[in-house]
C-alpha positions as MATLAB code, in Angstrom:
seq = 'MELKEFISESIKQITDGLIEGNQYIREKSPNSEGIESGYRKIHFDIGVQSNEGNKDDVGAKITVAQIFQVGGKAESSSSTINTNRIQFDVLIAINHKI';
ca = [
     -68.066  160.221  127.802;
     -70.104  158.386  130.362;
     -69.023  154.833  131.101;
     -72.499  153.519  130.409;
     -72.166  155.187  126.782;
     -68.896  154.013  126.035;
     -69.794  150.309  126.864;
     -73.200  150.532  124.852;
     -71.405  152.206  121.658;
     -68.457  149.463  122.066;
     -70.574  146.873  121.796;
     -72.818  148.147  119.349;
     -69.984  149.069  116.825;
     -68.168  145.644  117.243;
     -71.579  143.877  116.441;
     -72.060  145.809  113.492;
     -68.396  145.431  112.354;
     -68.892  141.529  112.756;
     -72.270  141.414  110.679;
     -70.378  143.692  107.896;
     -67.344  141.454  107.920;
     -69.206  138.360  107.836;
     -71.373  139.652  104.781;
     -68.210  140.803  103.376;
     -66.514  137.431  103.502;
     -69.717  135.744  102.239;
     -69.874  137.823   99.154;
     -65.998  137.454   98.188;
     -65.694  133.745   99.036;
     -69.167  132.181   98.053;
     -67.663  128.725   99.670;
     -67.206  130.206  102.844;
     -69.686  129.877  105.689;
     -68.230  133.539  107.107;
     -67.339  134.124  110.619;
     -67.649  131.445  112.928;
     -70.769  130.682  114.963;
     -70.703  130.842  118.762;
     -69.703  132.894  121.615;
     -67.103  135.646  121.447;
     -65.336  137.345  124.352;
     -64.919  141.123  124.428;
     -62.467  142.131  127.113;
     -62.798  145.713  128.449;
     -59.750  147.573  130.062;
     -61.449  150.955  130.764;
     -59.699  153.868  132.592;
     -62.435  155.705  134.345;
     -62.346  159.137  136.239;
     -64.295  160.368  139.021;
     -64.351  164.188  140.047;
     -64.513  165.336  143.644;
     -64.936  168.870  143.432;
     -68.019  171.233  143.442;
     -70.148  170.026  146.279;
     -73.198  171.897  144.653;
     -73.477  169.175  141.980;
     -76.184  166.677  142.359;
     -75.356  163.196  141.974;
     -72.004  161.687  140.619;
     -70.839  160.275  137.119;
     -68.379  158.215  136.155;
     -66.621  158.972  133.000;
     -64.075  157.123  130.478;
     -60.792  158.799  131.125;
     -59.465  160.965  128.199;
     -56.062  159.737  127.077;
     -55.491  162.333  124.228;
     -56.367  166.095  124.179;
     -55.836  168.198  121.230;
     -56.042  172.033  121.419;
     -57.872  173.794  123.925;
     -56.227  175.857  126.907;
     -55.467  174.650  130.333;
     -57.527  175.723  133.322;
     -56.722  175.358  136.926;
     -59.389  174.171  139.467;
     -59.641  173.160  143.105;
     -61.414  169.682  142.287;
     -59.463  166.359  142.713;
     -59.925  163.752  139.932;
     -59.515  160.162  140.625;
     -58.511  157.719  138.160;
     -58.965  154.002  138.142;
     -59.315  150.868  136.042;
     -62.174  148.510  135.408;
     -61.540  145.398  133.659;
     -64.219  142.701  132.739;
     -65.527  140.763  129.856;
     -68.806  140.559  127.761;
     -70.000  137.580  125.772;
     -71.848  137.963  122.639;
     -73.295  135.250  120.552;
     -72.088  135.362  116.832;
     -74.648  133.202  114.280;
     -73.261  133.320  110.901;
     -76.551  132.819  109.173;
     -77.103  136.682  109.613;
];
């Protein structure tokens, strides 16, 4: 998965989870205001991979490092894969009136 897809989907799913959680709290506890309004920090600590291999490829992509692999067979190649970590925070605004 490309890095931009991973970050985008993570933020979307966290936001959807907060909205659904807020609705659940308000339904189950009518006296509650739900999730407190304000800014929330999402901390990302991501392993990314870059591939230095086939020189015929046009452009480069940074992908999220695959931690687990199920099944499949191993293949050998002459490429070099570099793995690095990127850490950053994103602030999202939460409004309990949603």
